[in-house]
N, C-alpha and C positions, 0 to 999 in steps of 0.2 A: 346229513342235508339239516339247514334250517329252515324253523318255521317261519312262512310270511305272516305276521300279525299286524290288523288292519283296525284303524279307531278313527268316527270322526269326530269332530265337536262342532256342534251347530252354534256360529257367530249371530246369537239374538239377545244377547244380555251379557252382564257382567260376572265374573267367575266368583262365586261365593265358597265359605268354608266345604258345604256338602260334596261342589264341585271337584273340589282339592283332594279330600279324604276318599269318595267314593271312584272318582276316576282318574285324576290325572296324577296324582300319587303312587298310585299301585301300577299304572300304564308308563308312568317313569322307571319305575325298578324292574318291569319285564322288559324295558329295554335296553337295562344293563346286560342282561343274560345271554351268553356268548351262541345259545342255541337259536334264540329269536331274529328274525329279519321284521323290523318294525317299521309299521309306513303309521304315519299320522297327520290327518291334514282337520283343516277347517271347512266346516261344509257350508261356506256362507251362500251355495244354490239353495240350499236347504232352508236356509235362513231368510228366501223371501216368500217362502209357505206361510209363516209363520209371523213375518213382523213386514210391515209398508212403512217403517219410518227409516230412509237412507241413513240418516244421521246416525242413531243407534245401530244400525249394522254395521256402518263403519268404525265406530266408535269401540263396539263387541270385538270386531277382527283384533284390531290393535291390540285390546287388552288382554285378549285372548292367547292371540300369539307371546306378546310379553310376560303372561303370567305362565306359560308351560318351560319358557326358555328361563326366565327366572326361579321356576321350581327346579331346575335341574337337565331340563331334555337338554342332549347334545345334537346338535343339528348335523355334526358329523358322522354321528354314531346311525342315526334312523336318518328316514325319509320324512322331512316335517316340508308338507305344501299346503299350498290354497288350492282349494279345488277349482275355483275361476280359472287359476295358472292352468289348468290340464284342459285344453278345446276336444280333445280324444273323451271325456268324458259326458259331455252332453250330447257328441257325436254318438257313440255308445248306446247313451241310454232312448235315443229313437231308434235305432238298430233292435235294441231289446222291447220297446214299447211295438215295435211291428209284428212282434211273433209272442207277445203276452196275452193271452186271454182275457176280455172283458171282466167275464166272472170271476177270475182270480182278485181282481182288483176291486170288486164289489163283496169280496170277502174280507177286504183288508179292515181291522179294528179302529183306526182313526176315523176311515170312512163312514162303517158302521155308526161310530158313536155320532157321528156329526148329523148322520141321518136320522138316527134316534133323536138326538137334540131339536130337530125340527119338527119332527112328527110330535113330539113331545106338547113343543109351542103351535102346534094346529098349523104349522107354513109349508111350505113346499117341501120335499125328501131331501131335495138337491141346494134349497135356496145357502147363497153366500158359499156354495162349496165350489171351490175353481180344479182346474184342471191339475195344478201342481198338488193340492191336496192328494186327489183322488189317484195321481200316476206317483206319489211318492214314493212307493216299495221298487218301482223300475227304474228310479236315478239313484237310489239305492242298492240295486242289483249291479248297476253298472261303476259306483263309487267301486264296490267290492271285486268284481270282474274282474276290470281293467286289470287290477294288477297281481291277479290270480291267487288270493290270499287264502290262505291256508284255515285259519280260524279268526276266527272277527267277537271280541268280549263285548256282551250286548248284557241289559240288565232282563229280566223273564217277560218284561211287556214288548221286548223286539225281540222274540223267537220269530213269531210270524214271519216279519221281513225277511228274517235267514230262511227260512224255510221255502219262503217264495222266490229268491235270489237263487237257490237250488233247482227249483221247479223251472225257472226262466232260462239257466244254465243248461238246463238239461234237455229243454227244448229246442235251444238254438244249438247247441252240440248235434242232438238229433238229426234238424233239418241239413245242417251247413259240415258238420263236422267230418261226412265219409270214411263214416269208422275209424276219426281221431277225435279226441275232446278236444274244445279249442277254450275251455273255459276248465279250471278246478273247481269242483262243487266245494264251496267253503263252509265249515262245520263251526257250528254256536262253542261259543266258549261263556260259561257262567263261570262267576265266581260268587259261592255264598258267604266268601268271608269278609270280602269287600265290605267296610262298613256305608252303612247307610244313616246318615245322621239324623237325627231330631231339629228342627228349627224350636225358633224362639217360643212358640203355643205348643210345641210337643208334637206336631205332623212331621213327615219329612220335609226336610228341610228344601225349598223350593220357591222361586221365584213368582209362581202361579201365585203361591201364601204369603207372597210379602214375607216371609219368617224367617230369613234369612241373617245369617251371620257374615260380614264381608273379610272376604280374604286380605285384600290390601287397601279396597278403597277407605277411606277415612283416620288410617293412620293405625297407631294401639292406640290410639283414646278411639276410635270408632271399634276396634274392635272390644275392648272395655264397656263399652255404651251397651254394643247389643248384646253379651255376655250377660249383663246386669240386667236386662230385660226378659230372660228366659223364666218360663213360670213355673214355680216351685208351690208344694204343698204351703199347709200352712205352721207345718212343727215347728218350735220354737229352739234357740239354741239351749243345749241340753237333749234334748227330747231324740229320740233313737231314729235313723232317718233311713227309708227303704231304698238301698242305693239299687235294687236291680229294676225299680221303678220309675228311677230320679233321669231326667233326660240329662244333666250336669255329669253323672259317672259314666252316662252313654259317650257325650263328648269329650271326657277326660282319657275313658281310655283309648281313643282314636289316635289320642297324642302323646302317651305317656309308656311309659315301658310297663310289662307285667309287674314287676316288683312296687313299681311308685303307685299302679292302678289297685293293687291288692291293699295298699297303704291308704290310698283316697275312702276306699270302701270303708276299711275299717274305722276310720275318724268319722265319715258319714252315721254309722250305724252305731256309735257311742256319743253321736249327740253333735258332732261341728254344725253351726248355723249355716244357713244357705251362702250368708253373705258371706264368710270365710271362704266356704269351698268355692264362690264365683270366682275370688280371688286368684284362688289356688290356681284355678280351669283356665284364666286369664293369663297369667304367669306362664302355665307349662304348654298354652300356646304360643304365645309370645314367643318364646325360645325359639321356635322352630319357624316362625315365619318372620322373624326380623329380621335375617340375613336376606333374606329372599326378596324383603319388601324394597331393601335398598336396591338389590340388582333390579326389580321393579323397575324403580322409578327411575333408575338410568335409562333402562330401553324404551319407557313413555318419551322419555325426554329427547330420544334418537330413533322417531320412527322409521328413518332412513335406513338406521343399522338394521330395525326388524325386517324390512322390505327387502333389503340384498340377502337376508337368509330364507325368504320365503322365496324367492328369485332363483335362487342355488337350489333351494330343495325342488322346485318345479322343473329346474335343469335336469334334478337326477332321477327324477318319477317318468320327465317323459323318454328318460333314456329306455325307457321299459313300455310305458303306453304306447311311443308310435311303432314301435317296429308290429306289436301284436294288433293295432290297431289297421298299419297294412294288410297284414294277415287275415282280418275280420271282413276288409273291403273285399280284397280276391274271393273270400269265400260263400259272399253274397252276390258278387257279380258285379261290383263297382270296379272291378282291377285295371290296371292304364291299356290304354288302347290298343298300345304294341304290343300287347302279349295278343298272341293268337288263340282265337274264339273256335271252339270245336263245333260244327255244324250237324254232327253224329249227334245219334239219339242214345242213350244210355240202353247197352245190350238187350233185350228182353229178362234173359237170365239172372242182369244184375240190378235190373230196376227195383228200386223199394229193398236191396239188401242192408240190411243192419237197421230198420225201419219197421220195426212190429210192435204191436200191442205191450205193455208190459206193467206190470206192480208198481209202485213205489212206495216205499214203505217211510216215515217219519214221527218225529214226537212232536207235538203240539204245545201250545205257551199255556197249558194248564198242565205238561207233563207226562200227557197222557199219548196214547199211543196207535196211529190211525194209518189209513192204508189211502193210494189212490188209483185208480187200473188207468192210463193213458193209452188213447189208440192209436194209431202208426203214426198220425200228423201229429203227435204231441196234445193232443186235445184231451183234456180233462173229461173220461165219460160216466165216472163214479168215485165218491167218497166215502168211505167208511164212518162207522160209528166208533166212538173210541173206546179202547181197552187200555183195561188195568196195566197187564203186562203186555213184553213184545211178543210173547211164547204165543199169547193167545191171538193176537193181530194176525201171527205167521201162521196160525193153525187155520184161521179164520180162509186167509188168503191161498193155502192148498186146499181146501174141499171146494172154494169158490172154482179153483183151476181143475179140479179133479170132478166135480158136479156141479158145472157152472147154472144158476140160472135155474134149478132144479124147483124152486117154492117160491114163485110170486104171488105177491095179492097187489089188487088195486084201488084207489081210493078214488073219490068225489073228485079231488085237486089234481086227477093224471098223475097222481105218484105212484111211484111201483116198489114194494119193499121185497129186500131180499132178506129170508132168515136161513139159520142154520141150526137146527136142534132148535129151534122154538124160538132162538134169539136172533133181533133183528140186525144187520150187520150194516144194510146199507138202504138207502132209500134216491130213487131218481125218476127222473120226468120219463115219461112214458115214450114220449119221441125216440128216445134214444134207445130202446129195445133193440132194434136192428145193429146199431153200429156195434153196440154191447156184444149181440150175438157173434159179430164179424169178430172181433177182436179176442171173445174166447176162442175163436176157431182156430186165429192166427197163432193164440199160444200153444195151443196142441198139436200145432205142427211143428213147434219149434224144439 
């Protein structure tokens, strides 16, 4: 059975060299594996959260689609589509919104960061924060769950969003699945080997820092002009260079063979001048990009061809999204009126079957291990502190199940602490204590 891998690309800017080496190239290489069922989409609804310039978004959609195809993406092998061409995505996003706790969204890193910035500026906490930003993780969950992706490649800063997607899927399955999972729980895929390229100033290459090296824009001259602006130290030709700390060496390795990289490093350490090193870097990068740039220019001049490719991708994607959405509509009660509706209530002995409190373990965005206690309605009742290893987290869960809430202490803010062997395991609002006791009682009976 193939593994379905899904990746989204936000259409809010022009692709640069860092995007290519860090996301585009490895994704295209992965799509060629016979074991992978690749779904790649342009996240143009997400772009509306970050950008209010219609022309920039329209141009970005064209440039990003052309870039992926020029770089070797085969639309006949992968499912390549535009988010806004799949009406089931926003429909599912609303369904998921209706089962997602606001408290879960309150903990989203992007939202918390925006609030912290407002507070630091002594402004109202939610000043300038839109519902798009606040509920961004729900739309991301809809992107993933609609196609029941098995794995989602993300950066470490996105791990929390995948955990949220899993939580939302579990909640939906619990409420409407009737013992059957409607959604696959997606897994995070982190590839630490994927290159993170430095920009002109040594920081991570990013449009936010205005330190990018263009991928196709400006042609070979634009590439060379950018490379020549890369910051280096003051060591003169003939003086040995520290290759490991050189941004040029990091960039060179991303585009050269191991043998060529080793030679480049040797020459730097033997005193090659920075100017010569930059020329070698330009030549190496250009060798890979030149054929793609020609194809890119051809595609940009034929936007109708790109549109045909995306529409074909949308048709391919909707062969999956439409049947699933019909099933989901029926599950939540939005079925056709022609389908008989039973007026009988669920038998007492089956009421609530499969809907009991449970622990859910996960790995947080810092790589540490935590767990949640979910009530029978899927609401989070307890969130643990973080543990260095999964065994410690599992032992804490086991002790809570066998001797729940035995050592509690409250504070003036109404928070109750749970400690095991003197170690803080979790804190929760005192008002949740009755629900917690009920939850532990349910688990003891199962």
